[in-house]
Each structure stands twice: as structure tokens, then as C-alpha cells.
N, C-alpha and C positions, 0 to 999 in steps of 0.2 A: 761531518766529514767536509773535507774541502776542496772547492771546485774546481775545476781544471780550464786550463785557458784556452778556448777551441782556438783561436789563431796559431800558439803555438803547435797543439795536437796536429792542425793541418800543415803548417809549416814543416815539421820533423817528419809528417809521411809522405811528404812530395820529395824533400830530400833524401828519405830513405828508397824509395823506388828511382829516382836520377842515380842514385850510388849504387843500388843494387845492378842496375841496367849497365853500370859502366863497368863493377867488377866480372858479370855475364861475359861482357866484349871481351875483357881481356883475360880471362880465365879460357874463351874459347881463342885466343891468341888471334882474333879478328884486328885487320889492322885498323882502327877507325879511330879518328880524333876527335876529342869531345865538341871542336869546333865545328864540326859536317852533322851534326845530330841538331834537329830542331825540336825540342822538344813541345808538345803539344799537351794542352789538360782539357778534357771536354768539359762541358757544363752543358749539362740538360735545358732544353728549350723550358721543359718547364719549370723551372726554377724561377723564382721572383728576383726581383733587380739587385736586393739586398743580398741574397745567397750568392748570386753570380761577383756582385762585386768583391763581398768576403772572402769568394776562391780565387780572384783575380790578385787582393791583396797579398794573400798568402803564398802565391806563386811568385809576385815580386819581389814579396820578403826572402823568399829562397835565392832568387836571380840576384839580389843586392848582395847573398852571401858567397855567391859564387862567382866572383868577378866581374858582375855585369851579364851574364850570360842570359838573357832573357826567357822566360817560358811563356810559349806562345799560348792564348786561350782561344778556344771555339765555342763556338754554339752549335749544339745538336738541332738541327733546324726540323728535321723530319725523319724518323726511323721506319717509316714504312717502307715494305718489299713488297 
């Protein structure tokens, strides 16, 4: 069985979610420009630094493919209510 490149999987997953959002916005005829959207990718605070860096690199790869639109990464510091 041939292995799959995890970075490629995450990159395409992030791109799919972004494209799906834009499709739904267009379908509902909202007048929103992509430049008006700040994309945020939540990275759980429980992840180790290697996992956080991996997700950051995947998001940066998507943003490079999308004319430099930066996908912002944030950490979830606390999820207690």
C-alpha cells in the first residue's frame, strides 16, 4: 500500500473548506468579497509544537496558492465555560 503525503492531505482539506465557503456565499448571493474575509484555523492548545507547526505550514501552502491571502492561525488557550 502506498503512503499518502499528510501535508498534501491537509493542504487540500483547508483549500476545500475555503472553496466551499466561497461557493455557499455565492449561492446565497451575499455580496462579500474574498478580501473581506479573515480565515482562521483553530489549533488546539493541547497539540504539541510539531503538530502546530505542521498545520501552520499547510495553511501557508494554501495561502501561497491563493494569491498570498494569509490564513491566520490561532491557538485555543482555554475551552472551559
